[in-house]
Gaussian input, Z-matrix of N, CA and C with variables (Angstrom, degrees):
# hf/3-21g

backbone

0 1
 N
 C     1     B1
 C     2     B2     1     A1
 N     3     B3     2     A2     1     D1
 C     4     B4     3     A3     2     D2
 C     5     B5     4     A4     3     D3
 N     6     B6     5     A5     4     D4
 C     7     B7     6     A6     5     D5
 C     8     B8     7     A7     6     D6
 N     9     B9     8     A8     7     D7
 C    10    B10     9     A9     8     D8
 C    11    B11    10    A10     9     D9
 N    12    B12    11    A11    10    D10
 C    13    B13    12    A12    11    D11
 C    14    B14    13    A13    12    D12
 N    15    B15    14    A14    13    D13
 C    16    B16    15    A15    14    D14
 C    17    B17    16    A16    15    D15
 N    18    B18    17    A17    16    D16
 C    19    B19    18    A18    17    D17
 C    20    B20    19    A19    18    D18
 N    21    B21    20    A20    19    D19
 C    22    B22    21    A21    20    D20
 C    23    B23    22    A22    21    D21
 N    24    B24    23    A23    22    D22
 C    25    B25    24    A24    23    D23
 C    26    B26    25    A25    24    D24
 N    27    B27    26    A26    25    D25
 C    28    B28    27    A27    26    D26
 C    29    B29    28    A28    27    D27
 N    30    B30    29    A29    28    D28
 C    31    B31    30    A30    29    D29
 C    32    B32    31    A31    30    D30
 N    33    B33    32    A32    31    D31
 C    34    B34    33    A33    32    D32
 C    35    B35    34    A34    33    D33
 N    36    B36    35    A35    34    D34
 C    37    B37    36    A36    35    D35
 C    38    B38    37    A37    36    D36
 N    39    B39    38    A38    37    D37
 C    40    B40    39    A39    38    D38
 C    41    B41    40    A40    39    D39
 N    42    B42    41    A41    40    D40
 C    43    B43    42    A42    41    D41
 C    44    B44    43    A43    42    D42
 N    45    B45    44    A44    43    D43
 C    46    B46    45    A45    44    D44
 C    47    B47    46    A46    45    D45
 N    48    B48    47    A47    46    D46
 C    49    B49    48    A48    47    D47
 C    50    B50    49    A49    48    D48
 N    51    B51    50    A50    49    D49
 C    52    B52    51    A51    50    D50
 C    53    B53    52    A52    51    D51
 N    54    B54    53    A53    52    D52
 C    55    B55    54    A54    53    D53
 C    56    B56    55    A55    54    D54
 N    57    B57    56    A56    55    D55
 C    58    B58    57    A57    56    D56
 C    59    B59    58    A58    57    D57
 N    60    B60    59    A59    58    D58
 C    61    B61    60    A60    59    D59
 C    62    B62    61    A61    60    D60
 N    63    B63    62    A62    61    D61
 C    64    B64    63    A63    62    D62
 C    65    B65    64    A64    63    D63
 N    66    B66    65    A65    64    D64
 C    67    B67    66    A66    65    D65
 C    68    B68    67    A67    66    D66
 N    69    B69    68    A68    67    D67
 C    70    B70    69    A69    68    D68
 C    71    B71    70    A70    69    D69
 N    72    B72    71    A71    70    D70
 C    73    B73    72    A72    71    D71
 C    74    B74    73    A73    72    D72
 N    75    B75    74    A74    73    D73
 C    76    B76    75    A75    74    D74
 C    77    B77    76    A76    75    D75
 N    78    B78    77    A77    76    D76
 C    79    B79    78    A78    77    D77
 C    80    B80    79    A79    78    D78
 N    81    B81    80    A80    79    D79
 C    82    B82    81    A81    80    D80
 C    83    B83    82    A82    81    D81
 N    84    B84    83    A83    82    D82
 C    85    B85    84    A84    83    D83
 C    86    B86    85    A85    84    D84
 N    87    B87    86    A86    85    D85
 C    88    B88    87    A87    86    D86
 C    89    B89    88    A88    87    D87
 N    90    B90    89    A89    88    D88
 C    91    B91    90    A90    89    D89
 C    92    B92    91    A91    90    D90
 N    93    B93    92    A92    91    D91
 C    94    B94    93    A93    92    D92
 C    95    B95    94    A94    93    D93
 N    96    B96    95    A95    94    D94
 C    97    B97    96    A96    95    D95
 C    98    B98    97    A97    96    D96
 N    99    B99    98    A98    97    D97
 C   100   B100    99    A99    98    D98
 C   101   B101   100   A100    99    D99
 N   102   B102   101   A101   100   D100
 C   103   B103   102   A102   101   D101
 C   104   B104   103   A103   102   D102
 N   105   B105   104   A104   103   D103
 C   106   B106   105   A105   104   D104
 C   107   B107   106   A106   105   D105
 N   108   B108   107   A107   106   D106
 C   109   B109   108   A108   107   D107
 C   110   B110   109   A109   108   D108
 N   111   B111   110   A110   109   D109
 C   112   B112   111   A111   110   D110
 C   113   B113   112   A112   111   D111
 N   114   B114   113   A113   112   D112
 C   115   B115   114   A114   113   D113
 C   116   B116   115   A115   114   D114
 N   117   B117   116   A116   115   D115
 C   118   B118   117   A117   116   D116
 C   119   B119   118   A118   117   D117
 N   120   B120   119   A119   118   D118
 C   121   B121   120   A120   119   D119
 C   122   B122   121   A121   120   D120
 N   123   B123   122   A122   121   D121
 C   124   B124   123   A123   122   D122
 C   125   B125   124   A124   123   D123
 N   126   B126   125   A125   124   D124
 C   127   B127   126   A126   125   D125
 C   128   B128   127   A127   126   D126
 N   129   B129   128   A128   127   D127
 C   130   B130   129   A129   128   D128
 C   131   B131   130   A130   129   D129
 N   132   B132   131   A131   130   D130
 C   133   B133   132   A132   131   D131
 C   134   B134   133   A133   132   D132
 N   135   B135   134   A134   133   D133
 C   136   B136   135   A135   134   D134
 C   137   B137   136   A136   135   D135
 N   138   B138   137   A137   136   D136
 C   139   B139   138   A138   137   D137
 C   140   B140   139   A139   138   D138
 N   141   B141   140   A140   139   D139
 C   142   B142   141   A141   140   D140
 C   143   B143   142   A142   141   D141
 N   144   B144   143   A143   142   D142
 C   145   B145   144   A144   143   D143
 C   146   B146   145   A145   144   D144
 N   147   B147   146   A146   145   D145
 C   148   B148   147   A147   146   D146
 C   149   B149   148   A148   147   D147
 N   150   B150   149   A149   148   D148
 C   151   B151   150   A150   149   D149
 C   152   B152   151   A151   150   D150
 N   153   B153   152   A152   151   D151
 C   154   B154   153   A153   152   D152
 C   155   B155   154   A154   153   D153
 N   156   B156   155   A155   154   D154
 C   157   B157   156   A156   155   D155
 C   158   B158   157   A157   156   D156
 N   159   B159   158   A158   157   D157
 C   160   B160   159   A159   158   D158
 C   161   B161   160   A160   159   D159
 N   162   B162   161   A161   160   D160
 C   163   B163   162   A162   161   D161
 C   164   B164   163   A163   162   D162
 N   165   B165   164   A164   163   D163
 C   166   B166   165   A165   164   D164
 C   167   B167   166   A166   165   D165
 N   168   B168   167   A167   166   D166
 C   169   B169   168   A168   167   D167
 C   170   B170   169   A169   168   D168
 N   171   B171   170   A170   169   D169
 C   172   B172   171   A171   170   D170
 C   173   B173   172   A172   171   D171
 N   174   B174   173   A173   172   D172
 C   175   B175   174   A174   173   D173
 C   176   B176   175   A175   174   D174
 N   177   B177   176   A176   175   D175
 C   178   B178   177   A177   176   D176
 C   179   B179   178   A178   177   D177
 N   180   B180   179   A179   178   D178
 C   181   B181   180   A180   179   D179
 C   182   B182   181   A181   180   D180
 N   183   B183   182   A182   181   D181
 C   184   B184   183   A183   182   D182
 C   185   B185   184   A184   183   D183
 N   186   B186   185   A185   184   D184
 C   187   B187   186   A186   185   D185
 C   188   B188   187   A187   186   D186
 N   189   B189   188   A188   187   D187
 C   190   B190   189   A189   188   D188
 C   191   B191   190   A190   189   D189
 N   192   B192   191   A191   190   D190
 C   193   B193   192   A192   191   D191
 C   194   B194   193   A193   192   D192
 N   195   B195   194   A194   193   D193
 C   196   B196   195   A195   194   D194
 C   197   B197   196   A196   195   D195
 N   198   B198   197   A197   196   D196
 C   199   B199   198   A198   197   D197
 C   200   B200   199   A199   198   D198
 N   201   B201   200   A200   199   D199
 C   202   B202   201   A201   200   D200
 C   203   B203   202   A202   201   D201
 N   204   B204   203   A203   202   D202
 C   205   B205   204   A204   203   D203
 C   206   B206   205   A205   204   D204
 N   207   B207   206   A206   205   D205
 C   208   B208   207   A207   206   D206
 C   209   B209   208   A208   207   D207
 N   210   B210   209   A209   208   D208
 C   211   B211   210   A210   209   D209
 C   212   B212   211   A211   210   D210
 N   213   B213   212   A212   211   D211
 C   214   B214   213   A213   212   D212
 C   215   B215   214   A214   213   D213
 N   216   B216   215   A215   214   D214
 C   217   B217   216   A216   215   D215
 C   218   B218   217   A217   216   D216
 N   219   B219   218   A218   217   D217
 C   220   B220   219   A219   218   D218
 C   221   B221   220   A220   219   D219
 N   222   B222   221   A221   220   D220
 C   223   B223   222   A222   221   D221
 C   224   B224   223   A223   222   D222
 N   225   B225   224   A224   223   D223
 C   226   B226   225   A225   224   D224
 C   227   B227   226   A226   225   D225
 N   228   B228   227   A227   226   D226
 C   229   B229   228   A228   227   D227
 C   230   B230   229   A229   228   D228
 N   231   B231   230   A230   229   D229
 C   232   B232   231   A231   230   D230
 C   233   B233   232   A232   231   D231
 N   234   B234   233   A233   232   D232
 C   235   B235   234   A234   233   D233
 C   236   B236   235   A235   234   D234
 N   237   B237   236   A236   235   D235
 C   238   B238   237   A237   236   D236
 C   239   B239   238   A238   237   D237
 N   240   B240   239   A239   238   D238
 C   241   B241   240   A240   239   D239
 C   242   B242   241   A241   240   D240
 N   243   B243   242   A242   241   D241
 C   244   B244   243   A243   242   D242
 C   245   B245   244   A244   243   D243
 N   246   B246   245   A245   244   D244
 C   247   B247   246   A246   245   D245
 C   248   B248   247   A247   246   D246
 N   249   B249   248   A248   247   D247
 C   250   B250   249   A249   248   D248
 C   251   B251   250   A250   249   D249
 N   252   B252   251   A251   250   D250
 C   253   B253   252   A252   251   D251
 C   254   B254   253   A253   252   D252
 N   255   B255   254   A254   253   D253
 C   256   B256   255   A255   254   D254
 C   257   B257   256   A256   255   D255
 N   258   B258   257   A257   256   D256
 C   259   B259   258   A258   257   D257
 C   260   B260   259   A259   258   D258
 N   261   B261   260   A260   259   D259
 C   262   B262   261   A261   260   D260
 C   263   B263   262   A262   261   D261
 N   264   B264   263   A263   262   D262
 C   265   B265   264   A264   263   D263
 C   266   B266   265   A265   264   D264
 N   267   B267   266   A266   265   D265
 C   268   B268   267   A267   266   D266
 C   269   B269   268   A268   267   D267
 N   270   B270   269   A269   268   D268
 C   271   B271   270   A270   269   D269
 C   272   B272   271   A271   270   D270
 N   273   B273   272   A272   271   D271
 C   274   B274   273   A273   272   D272
 C   275   B275   274   A274   273   D273
 N   276   B276   275   A275   274   D274
 C   277   B277   276   A276   275   D275
 C   278   B278   277   A277   276   D276
 N   279   B279   278   A278   277   D277
 C   280   B280   279   A279   278   D278
 C   281   B281   280   A280   279   D279
 N   282   B282   281   A281   280   D280
 C   283   B283   282   A282   281   D281
 C   284   B284   283   A283   282   D282
 N   285   B285   284   A284   283   D283
 C   286   B286   285   A285   284   D284
 C   287   B287   286   A286   285   D285
 N   288   B288   287   A287   286   D286
 C   289   B289   288   A288   287   D287
 C   290   B290   289   A289   288   D288
 N   291   B291   290   A290   289   D289
 C   292   B292   291   A291   290   D290
 C   293   B293   292   A292   291   D291
 N   294   B294   293   A293   292   D292
 C   295   B295   294   A294   293   D293
 C   296   B296   295   A295   294   D294
 N   297   B297   296   A296   295   D295
 C   298   B298   297   A297   296   D296
 C   299   B299   298   A298   297   D297
 N   300   B300   299   A299   298   D298
 C   301   B301   300   A300   299   D299
 C   302   B302   301   A301   300   D300
 N   303   B303   302   A302   301   D301
 C   304   B304   303   A303   302   D302
 C   305   B305   304   A304   303   D303
 N   306   B306   305   A305   304   D304
 C   307   B307   306   A306   305   D305
 C   308   B308   307   A307   306   D306
 N   309   B309   308   A308   307   D307
 C   310   B310   309   A309   308   D308
 C   311   B311   310   A310   309   D309

   B1=1.3917
   B2=1.5618
   B3=1.3136
   B4=1.4952
   B5=1.4752
   B6=1.3578
   B7=1.4944
   B8=1.4970
   B9=1.3401
   B10=1.4558
   B11=1.5126
   B12=1.3454
   B13=1.4501
   B14=1.5270
   B15=1.3375
   B16=1.4430
   B17=1.5874
   B18=1.3285
   B19=1.4568
   B20=1.5536
   B21=1.3072
   B22=1.4732
   B23=1.5153
   B24=1.2872
   B25=1.4952
   B26=1.5398
   B27=1.3278
   B28=1.4627
   B29=1.5271
   B30=1.3115
   B31=1.4625
   B32=1.4946
   B33=1.3135
   B34=1.4576
   B35=1.5611
   B36=1.3151
   B37=1.4905
   B38=1.5466
   B39=1.3474
   B40=1.4416
   B41=1.4993
   B42=1.3661
   B43=1.4666
   B44=1.4734
   B45=1.3650
   B46=1.4344
   B47=1.5086
   B48=1.3309
   B49=1.4744
   B50=1.5364
   B51=1.3248
   B52=1.4244
   B53=1.5198
   B54=1.3384
   B55=1.4672
   B56=1.5312
   B57=1.3201
   B58=1.4382
   B59=1.4918
   B60=1.3523
   B61=1.4817
   B62=1.5193
   B63=1.3129
   B64=1.4861
   B65=1.5207
   B66=1.3432
   B67=1.4216
   B68=1.5404
   B69=1.3327
   B70=1.4797
   B71=1.5327
   B72=1.3115
   B73=1.4788
   B74=1.5447
   B75=1.3069
   B76=1.4791
   B77=1.5337
   B78=1.3139
   B79=1.4765
   B80=1.5130
   B81=1.3401
   B82=1.4596
   B83=1.4936
   B84=1.3097
   B85=1.4884
   B86=1.5021
   B87=1.3057
   B88=1.4965
   B89=1.5080
   B90=1.3002
   B91=1.4801
   B92=1.5143
   B93=1.3530
   B94=1.4410
   B95=1.5204
   B96=1.3437
   B97=1.4489
   B98=1.5006
   B99=1.3210
   B100=1.4765
   B101=1.4826
   B102=1.3577
   B103=1.4800
   B104=1.5058
   B105=1.3224
   B106=1.4546
   B107=1.5170
   B108=1.3559
   B109=1.4567
   B110=1.4655
   B111=1.3329
   B112=1.4262
   B113=1.5414
   B114=1.2917
   B115=1.4729
   B116=1.5266
   B117=1.3203
   B118=1.4423
   B119=1.5422
   B120=1.3408
   B121=1.4453
   B122=1.5298
   B123=1.3266
   B124=1.4374
   B125=1.5844
   B126=1.2892
   B127=1.4681
   B128=1.5166
   B129=1.3307
   B130=1.4683
   B131=1.5077
   B132=1.3252
   B133=1.4303
   B134=1.5343
   B135=1.3337
   B136=1.4180
   B137=1.5315
   B138=1.3704
   B139=1.4458
   B140=1.5181
   B141=1.3326
   B142=1.4760
   B143=1.5414
   B144=1.3269
   B145=1.4673
   B146=1.5099
   B147=1.3103
   B148=1.4669
   B149=1.5101
   B150=1.3474
   B151=1.4761
   B152=1.5018
   B153=1.3219
   B154=1.4894
   B155=1.4931
   B156=1.3142
   B157=1.4623
   B158=1.5399
   B159=1.3341
   B160=1.4765
   B161=1.5269
   B162=1.3580
   B163=1.4103
   B164=1.5521
   B165=1.3061
   B166=1.5061
   B167=1.5334
   B168=1.3212
   B169=1.4847
   B170=1.5427
   B171=1.3205
   B172=1.4792
   B173=1.5155
   B174=1.2657
   B175=1.4898
   B176=1.5023
   B177=1.3020
   B178=1.4568
   B179=1.5152
   B180=1.3001
   B181=1.4858
   B182=1.5366
   B183=1.3039
   B184=1.4748
   B185=1.5298
   B186=1.3370
   B187=1.4615
   B188=1.4982
   B189=1.3723
   B190=1.4135
   B191=1.4966
   B192=1.3062
   B193=1.4509
   B194=1.5088
   B195=1.3600
   B196=1.4311
   B197=1.4959
   B198=1.3441
   B199=1.4361
   B200=1.5500
   B201=1.3269
   B202=1.4794
   B203=1.5290
   B204=1.3013
   B205=1.4529
   B206=1.5023
   B207=1.3135
   B208=1.4790
   B209=1.5062
   B210=1.3653
   B211=1.4781
   B212=1.5266
   B213=1.2900
   B214=1.4535
   B215=1.5273
   B216=1.3163
   B217=1.4654
   B218=1.5273
   B219=1.3390
   B220=1.4613
   B221=1.5221
   B222=1.3336
   B223=1.5197
   B224=1.4935
   B225=1.3280
   B226=1.4782
   B227=1.5454
   B228=1.3150
   B229=1.4926
   B230=1.5153
   B231=1.3359
   B232=1.4588
   B233=1.5698
   B234=1.3038
   B235=1.4321
   B236=1.5650
   B237=1.3258
   B238=1.4698
   B239=1.5337
   B240=1.2986
   B241=1.4807
   B242=1.5166
   B243=1.3256
   B244=1.4982
   B245=1.4886
   B246=1.3690
   B247=1.4010
   B248=1.5818
   B249=1.3337
   B250=1.5016
   B251=1.5136
   B252=1.3332
   B253=1.4657
   B254=1.4897
   B255=1.3524
   B256=1.4977
   B257=1.5537
   B258=1.3144
   B259=1.4634
   B260=1.4872
   B261=1.3295
   B262=1.4895
   B263=1.5210
   B264=1.3124
   B265=1.4903
   B266=1.5295
   B267=1.3502
   B268=1.4517
   B269=1.5475
   B270=1.3327
   B271=1.4711
   B272=1.4925
   B273=1.3644
   B274=1.4523
   B275=1.5212
   B276=1.2850
   B277=1.4810
   B278=1.5085
   B279=1.2986
   B280=1.4422
   B281=1.4844
   B282=1.3346
   B283=1.4737
   B284=1.5025
   B285=1.3230
   B286=1.4547
   B287=1.5412
   B288=1.2862
   B289=1.4778
   B290=1.5319
   B291=1.3571
   B292=1.4557
   B293=1.5290
   B294=1.3657
   B295=1.4802
   B296=1.5786
   B297=1.3031
   B298=1.4779
   B299=1.4975
   B300=1.2897
   B301=1.4730
   B302=1.5152
   B303=1.2972
   B304=1.4609
   B305=1.5220
   B306=1.3104
   B307=1.4401
   B308=1.5064
   B309=1.3283
   B310=1.4843
   B311=1.4457
   A1=109.13
   A2=114.59
   A3=120.37
   A4=107.98
   A5=113.92
   A6=121.93
   A7=108.55
   A8=115.53
   A9=121.55
   A10=107.25
   A11=113.91
   A12=121.47
   A13=107.99
   A14=115.63
   A15=121.62
   A16=105.91
   A17=113.99
   A18=119.17
   A19=107.27
   A20=114.78
   A21=121.50
   A22=108.94
   A23=116.33
   A24=121.02
   A25=107.69
   A26=112.57
   A27=119.53
   A28=107.92
   A29=116.83
   A30=122.99
   A31=110.58
   A32=114.98
   A33=120.57
   A34=106.71
   A35=114.37
   A36=120.68
   A37=111.93
   A38=116.09
   A39=121.67
   A40=108.38
   A41=116.94
   A42=117.28
   A43=109.68
   A44=118.11
   A45=123.42
   A46=112.65
   A47=114.49
   A48=121.18
   A49=107.47
   A50=115.47
   A51=123.19
   A52=108.57
   A53=118.18
   A54=118.79
   A55=110.35
   A56=117.64
   A57=122.89
   A58=114.31
   A59=117.44
   A60=122.05
   A61=107.07
   A62=118.01
   A63=120.48
   A64=110.53
   A65=116.38
   A66=122.69
   A67=114.68
   A68=113.17
   A69=120.49
   A70=109.44
   A71=113.84
   A72=118.66
   A73=106.58
   A74=117.63
   A75=120.94
   A76=111.41
   A77=115.24
   A78=121.32
   A79=107.48
   A80=115.23
   A81=121.10
   A82=111.33
   A83=114.63
   A84=122.83
   A85=109.75
   A86=115.31
   A87=123.80
   A88=109.44
   A89=115.92
   A90=119.87
   A91=108.88
   A92=113.38
   A93=120.42
   A94=109.14
   A95=116.68
   A96=121.43
   A97=107.38
   A98=118.34
   A99=124.86
   A100=109.56
   A101=116.29
   A102=120.71
   A103=108.63
   A104=116.69
   A105=123.76
   A106=110.09
   A107=114.64
   A108=120.67
   A109=111.22
   A110=120.09
   A111=125.85
   A112=108.68
   A113=116.99
   A114=122.27
   A115=107.54
   A116=116.40
   A117=121.68
   A118=110.49
   A119=115.25
   A120=119.42
   A121=117.51
   A122=116.88
   A123=118.61
   A124=108.62
   A125=116.76
   A126=118.66
   A127=113.71
   A128=115.89
   A129=122.46
   A130=109.56
   A131=119.15
   A132=122.32
   A133=110.72
   A134=115.31
   A135=121.31
   A136=110.22
   A137=116.10
   A138=120.82
   A139=110.74
   A140=114.05
   A141=121.87
   A142=106.56
   A143=114.09
   A144=121.37
   A145=108.94
   A146=117.26
   A147=119.88
   A148=111.80
   A149=118.24
   A150=121.04
   A151=109.55
   A152=115.34
   A153=123.54
   A154=106.81
   A155=116.30
   A156=122.64
   A157=109.46
   A158=115.05
   A159=122.01
   A160=107.64
   A161=117.06
   A162=122.38
   A163=107.67
   A164=116.64
   A165=121.21
   A166=105.82
   A167=116.75
   A168=122.34
   A169=112.12
   A170=115.87
   A171=125.45
   A172=113.70
   A173=117.78
   A174=120.41
   A175=107.09
   A176=117.93
   A177=121.31
   A178=114.49
   A179=116.28
   A180=119.86
   A181=113.59
   A182=120.43
   A183=120.74
   A184=109.66
   A185=116.71
   A186=121.36
   A187=109.56
   A188=116.83
   A189=123.19
   A190=115.41
   A191=117.58
   A192=122.47
   A193=110.24
   A194=116.94
   A195=122.00
   A196=109.32
   A197=118.12
   A198=121.40
   A199=109.88
   A200=115.11
   A201=121.27
   A202=105.95
   A203=116.01
   A204=120.33
   A205=111.32
   A206=117.55
   A207=120.74
   A208=109.24
   A209=114.28
   A210=121.08
   A211=107.81
   A212=116.28
   A213=119.27
   A214=106.74
   A215=115.83
   A216=122.28
   A217=110.49
   A218=117.72
   A219=119.09
   A220=111.59
   A221=119.57
   A222=122.37
   A223=110.58
   A224=117.95
   A225=120.40
   A226=108.33
   A227=117.13
   A228=118.79
   A229=110.99
   A230=118.29
   A231=122.15
   A232=108.33
   A233=119.56
   A234=122.58
   A235=111.32
   A236=114.79
   A237=121.24
   A238=111.30
   A239=115.44
   A240=119.63
   A241=113.41
   A242=116.97
   A243=121.66
   A244=109.88
   A245=117.49
   A246=124.28
   A247=111.46
   A248=114.09
   A249=119.85
   A250=108.24
   A251=118.81
   A252=121.51
   A253=111.93
   A254=118.35
   A255=121.05
   A256=111.22
   A257=116.37
   A258=118.61
   A259=111.47
   A260=117.08
   A261=119.83
   A262=110.34
   A263=117.04
   A264=121.62
   A265=109.71
   A266=117.68
   A267=121.03
   A268=111.36
   A269=115.60
   A270=118.85
   A271=112.40
   A272=117.48
   A273=121.56
   A274=107.97
   A275=119.93
   A276=122.18
   A277=110.40
   A278=116.65
   A279=120.61
   A280=111.97
   A281=117.87
   A282=120.80
   A283=109.53
   A284=118.99
   A285=121.96
   A286=110.64
   A287=117.56
   A288=120.21
   A289=113.55
   A290=116.15
   A291=117.79
   A292=108.93
   A293=115.56
   A294=117.03
   A295=110.30
   A296=112.17
   A297=116.25
   A298=112.02
   A299=117.52
   A300=121.74
   A301=109.02
   A302=115.63
   A303=119.06
   A304=111.01
   A305=116.19
   A306=119.84
   A307=107.96
   A308=117.38
   A309=120.14
   A310=111.08
   D1=125.13
   D2=178.94
   D3=-87.77
   D4=131.06
   D5=178.72
   D6=-122.00
   D7=156.20
   D8=171.00
   D9=-143.78
   D10=153.20
   D11=177.88
   D12=-123.30
   D13=142.56
   D14=179.63
   D15=-128.91
   D16=135.17
   D17=179.04
   D18=-113.22
   D19=142.38
   D20=173.27
   D21=-146.47
   D22=171.91
   D23=179.40
   D24=-123.74
   D25=135.47
   D26=172.43
   D27=-118.62
   D28=151.98
   D29=-178.89
   D30=-120.92
   D31=126.62
   D32=174.02
   D33=-107.05
   D34=129.04
   D35=179.85
   D36=-86.79
   D37=-12.83
   D38=-176.25
   D39=-135.24
   D40=156.05
   D41=170.21
   D42=-56.10
   D43=149.99
   D44=-176.14
   D45=-145.29
   D46=167.84
   D47=178.67
   D48=-126.69
   D49=153.89
   D50=172.88
   D51=-132.36
   D52=142.97
   D53=177.38
   D54=-57.69
   D55=135.74
   D56=178.09
   D57=85.56
   D58=-5.00
   D59=178.81
   D60=-109.53
   D61=117.73
   D62=-177.85
   D63=-68.39
   D64=138.90
   D65=175.01
   D66=70.75
   D67=-178.05
   D68=179.68
   D69=-88.29
   D70=142.16
   D71=171.63
   D72=-97.02
   D73=143.84
   D74=-177.77
   D75=-70.12
   D76=156.45
   D77=173.12
   D78=-63.16
   D79=154.54
   D80=177.78
   D81=145.71
   D82=-171.32
   D83=178.88
   D84=-91.86
   D85=136.43
   D86=-179.06
   D87=-130.79
   D88=134.39
   D89=176.01
   D90=-85.76
   D91=136.48
   D92=176.75
   D93=-112.48
   D94=130.73
   D95=178.41
   D96=-111.97
   D97=124.60
   D98=177.11
   D99=-114.11
   D100=124.38
   D101=176.05
   D102=-104.96
   D103=137.67
   D104=-179.00
   D105=-135.23
   D106=152.25
   D107=175.22
   D108=-115.20
   D109=145.36
   D110=178.46
   D111=-70.77
   D112=131.85
   D113=175.26
   D114=-82.26
   D115=124.75
   D116=-175.74
   D117=-89.83
   D118=152.61
   D119=174.61
   D120=86.30
   D121=6.63
   D122=-178.74
   D123=-99.66
   D124=158.12
   D125=176.22
   D126=-83.99
   D127=3.94
   D128=175.55
   D129=-140.52
   D130=160.91
   D131=-179.86
   D132=-81.07
   D133=125.97
   D134=177.99
   D135=-145.57
   D136=146.03
   D137=-178.30
   D138=-123.10
   D139=153.08
   D140=177.11
   D141=-119.14
   D142=131.47
   D143=178.48
   D144=-64.88
   D145=130.11
   D146=177.74
   D147=-111.37
   D148=-23.45
   D149=-178.72
   D150=-161.65
   D151=150.30
   D152=171.26
   D153=-130.83
   D154=134.95
   D155=-179.11
   D156=-130.31
   D157=141.56
   D158=173.37
   D159=-108.09
   D160=129.20
   D161=-178.22
   D162=-86.90
   D163=119.75
   D164=-179.90
   D165=-113.38
   D166=128.07
   D167=-174.17
   D168=-115.50
   D169=147.74
   D170=167.94
   D171=42.51
   D172=63.01
   D173=175.71
   D174=-109.62
   D175=134.98
   D176=179.04
   D177=84.99
   D178=15.61
   D179=172.35
   D180=84.37
   D181=9.59
   D182=177.89
   D183=-92.42
   D184=103.18
   D185=-179.03
   D186=-60.84
   D187=134.31
   D188=177.68
   D189=78.01
   D190=3.77
   D191=-177.62
   D192=-79.69
   D193=130.88
   D194=179.97
   D195=-135.36
   D196=142.28
   D197=177.80
   D198=-135.80
   D199=136.58
   D200=174.62
   D201=-94.33
   D202=119.41
   D203=178.87
   D204=-107.35
   D205=119.88
   D206=178.43
   D207=-67.89
   D208=128.87
   D209=179.11
   D210=-136.10
   D211=164.54
   D212=174.49
   D213=-94.16
   D214=151.90
   D215=176.29
   D216=-58.10
   D217=-41.14
   D218=-178.69
   D219=-67.77
   D220=-35.36
   D221=175.52
   D222=-64.97
   D223=-39.69
   D224=179.87
   D225=-66.95
   D226=-46.66
   D227=-179.23
   D228=-62.21
   D229=-37.32
   D230=-179.93
   D231=-67.68
   D232=-41.85
   D233=-179.64
   D234=-64.45
   D235=-40.64
   D236=176.02
   D237=-64.67
   D238=-40.54
   D239=175.92
   D240=-63.64
   D241=-43.60
   D242=175.86
   D243=-59.19
   D244=-44.68
   D245=-178.80
   D246=-60.95
   D247=-45.32
   D248=179.14
   D249=-63.05
   D250=-44.66
   D251=178.97
   D252=-61.55
   D253=-44.30
   D254=179.22
   D255=-64.34
   D256=-37.43
   D257=178.69
   D258=-67.92
   D259=-40.25
   D260=177.52
   D261=-65.04
   D262=-41.14
   D263=179.32
   D264=-62.79
   D265=-43.59
   D266=-179.85
   D267=-65.83
   D268=-38.95
   D269=178.41
   D270=-64.08
   D271=-40.02
   D272=-179.65
   D273=-71.50
   D274=-35.32
   D275=179.28
   D276=-64.12
   D277=-45.51
   D278=-179.36
   D279=-64.23
   D280=-37.65
   D281=179.08
   D282=-67.97
   D283=-36.07
   D284=-178.76
   D285=-71.77
   D286=-25.58
   D287=-177.54
   D288=-99.78
   D289=2.97
   D290=-179.16
   D291=-70.69
   D292=152.39
   D293=-177.58
   D294=-68.49
   D295=145.33
   D296=177.60
   D297=-82.07
   D298=157.70
   D299=175.09
   D300=-67.32
   D301=149.85
   D302=176.44
   D303=-58.75
   D304=130.91
   D305=177.65
   D306=-94.59
   D307=134.84
   D308=178.85
   D309=-114.92

């Protein structure tokens, strides 16, 4: 079976949660590892996702500590969508509360 791994980085602007992960994870950059297997018997090259992992670093004061947490692609997309919505909401709130120019 032929396998491949792809790494990418996602950025969360706000603390976030994921199903199966206790507590909030802090805002920041997170590496995502996607593992895929080659589908056999096709006339073209195609892969099927077999696993998605989120790399979580240094939580709880353990320097150099890293954990790969298995997550679903849909849970990751949902968390990123909630983060984007929260960021937009915060940006609009700040604009609404900014001081007005002096009126003469």
